[in-house]
N, C-alpha and C positions, 0 to 999 in steps of 0.2 A: 510644572508643579502639580502634583495631585491634590485634589480637594479632600481634606480630612475632617473639616469641622464646618458647621453651618449654624446660622441664626435664622429662625423663622420670624418674619415680620407679617403677622396675621395668624389667626387661630381658628380659621374656618375649615370647611370641608377639604379643600385642596391641601392646605397646610397640614391638616391632621393626617391625611393619607401619605403625603410626601414625607413628613416627619417620621411616621411609623416605618416606612420601607427604607428610608435612608439609614435610620438607626439600625434596622435589622441587617443592613449591608455594611455596617462598620463605620458609618459617618457619625462623628460626635455632634449631637445637637446641643449647642452651648446654651441656647436661650430661646424662649418664645416671647415675642412682643405682641401686644394687642392694645387697642384703645381702652379696653376695660380690663382691670386686674383679674376679675373673675374668669374671663375667657382665657387670658394668658395662663393663669394658674391651673385651670382645668386641663389644658393640653400639656403644659409643662409637667404636671404630675404623671401623665401617661408616658411621657418621654424621659422622665427622670432628669430634668434640667431646670434652670432658673426661669423665672417669669418676670416680665417688666411691663409697665403700662404707660411709661413716659418715653418719648423718643430720645430724650437726653440720657436715658438709662440703658439704651441698647449697648450691649457689650462690644467693645472694639476688638480687633485682632482675629476674628474668625476668617476662614478661607473664603467663605461664601455667605452672602446675605440674600435670602429668598423672600421677595415681596409677593405675598399671596393674599391680596385683599380685593375689594370690589374695584372694577376698572376705573370708576369715577374718582376713586380716592388715591390712585397710584401717583399721579402727578404731584398732589399736595404732600404726600408722605415723602416722595423722592426729594423734594426741595429741602427737607430737614436732615438728609443723610449725606455723609461725606466719609467714605471709606476708600481712600486712594490706593491702598495696598491690597484690597480684597476685591473679589468678583461680586457684583451686585446684579441680580436678575429679577425679573417679574415673571409671573406664570400666566399672564393674560393671553387670550386668543386674539384680541382685537387692538391692543394698545401697542403703538410703535416702540421700537427699541430706543429711539431718540429721547423719550421721556426720562430716561435714566442718565443722560449725559453729564449731569452735574454731580452725580453720586460717587463716581469712580472713573478711573481711566480704563477699567476692565468691566464692561457691562454686557449683559446678554438677556436672552429670553429662554426660559425652560418651561415649555408649555406641554403638559400632559393632556392628550386628547382623549378624554373620557368623561363620564358622568360620575360625580362623587357624592357620597353621603358620609357623615361623621361616624355613624355607628354600623356601617357596612363596609367591609374591606373590599377594595377594588383590586383586581388582578393587574398590577402595574407591569408585570412581565409581558402581557399582551397589549399594553397601552402604548400607542405611538408617542414618543417624546420629540417635540419639535424644538430644535435648537437654533438660535441665532446669536451672533456675537459681534462686538465691535471690531475684533481682529481675529486672525487665524489661531493664535495661541489660546485665547480665551475660548474660542469655538471648540478647539481640540479638548480642552479641559472639561468643558460642559458636556461634550459628546461622550467622553470617557465616564463621566458621572452618570449620564443617561444609560450607558451600556451596563452599568453596575446594577440597575434596577429594571431595565426593559430590554426585550429582544428586538425592539423596533425604534431606532433613533434616526431622525431625519434632519438634515440641514435645510431649514425653511426660512425664507426672508419675510419681512413684515407684511408685504402685500399678499404673498401667498397665504400667510397665516390668517390674515383677515378674511380671506375667501374661504379658508378651511373652517374658520369659526362660524361664518355665515351658513355654510353648508351643514355644519354640526347642529345649528339651531333648528334647521328644517328636519334633519335626520333624527335628532334626539328630543329636543325640547318640545317642538310642535307635535311630533309623533306621540310623545308621552301625554300631551294634553288631549290628543285625540282619544287616548285610552281613558282619560278622565271623563270625557264626553260619553264614551261607550259604556263605562261603568255606571254612569248616572242613568242612561237610557235603560240599561238592564235592571238597575235597582228599582226604577219606577214600574217595571214589568214584573218584579218579583223573581228575577233570575240572577243567579250568582255570576260574577265576572269570570270565574274560572272556566266557564263554558267556552270562552274565547281563547284560552291559552294554547290549545293545539293549533288554532289558526294563526295566532301571533307567532308562535315558535316556527311554524312552517314558513310564514312570510319572511322571517329573518334568515332561516336556513337556506331558502332559495337564493338569497342575495349573495351567498358564498360561492355559488357556482354559475349564476346567470346575472345579467345586468338588471338594474331596477326597471328599465323600460320593458325588457322581455318578461319581467315578473308581474307586470301590472294586470290585474283582473278587475271584474266588477261591472255593475250596470252602466256606469258612465262610459267605460271602454266599449261595451257592446251597444251603447246608445239604446238601452231598453227604456224607451220613453214612458211606458206605463208604470214601470217600477220607480223610475226617478220621480214621476209625478206623485205616486203613492207615498214615497218617503217624505217628500216636501209637504204633503198634506198632513202626514203624521206629526210633523214638526210645526204645525200651524200655530200652536200656542207657545212656541219657543222661537221667536223671530231671529234672535242672534244665531242660534244653532242652525236654523233653517237657511240663513244667509251663508254660513260657512259651507253647508252641504251643497248649496246651489253654486257657489263660486268654485269650489273644488271640482265639482262634477263638470262645470263648464270648462275649466282648465284642462281636465283630463280629455274631454271630447275634442277640444281645440288642438291640443298637443298631438294626440294620436290620429287625428284626421289626416295628417300628412306624414306620420312617422310609423305607420304599421307596415 
């Protein structure tokens, strides 16, 4: 059975982007549910559908229910749901499929692997969609839905997905926070962050053709002791940032000592 209609349980960044692209591809968004009426209404207006703020008001009868909320809240929300004739999925990178077992006989995971913002459209065509399901039929239906919005749909189990999510935290969340640090260092020196953009873009571009290990550069890789010491001294009034610099430099030196 093809998936033609969906209810969004959650109104955050992932729900916003999924709702937008699903609607563009012909899926009827029946309703948006959120803990607060204001959040539900804001997204529902964008999608032209109903809004609800009480779990008892969630519309029955949709083909698909997409739980797109914080990981810690999924279990509690799932306990309140019972849609035996519909598919129920969550979009988490780290939460096991089993958390949904009481919600329906047809459960799954529909995890879009990307970074999302409410007011910036993410290109889901290039976004890997990780699919897992309780049975082959549900898996097939979710994979077909994924192929409607993405050119990269993969069948991934819960253990694999947890490792993908852990890797994604290093690759995206931690990397972006390093940019936050870089921006603050430059700001204190009176230099605009955009001076780093060619470097950042080249760093990412290289990873499309060579491995991260082969792309590594910098003073820690070269073991430039004088430069490493100078940088640590420059961070003398910022012990937290100094510690991060020292730990990461130490890890780079240790890793590449036996891997070059």
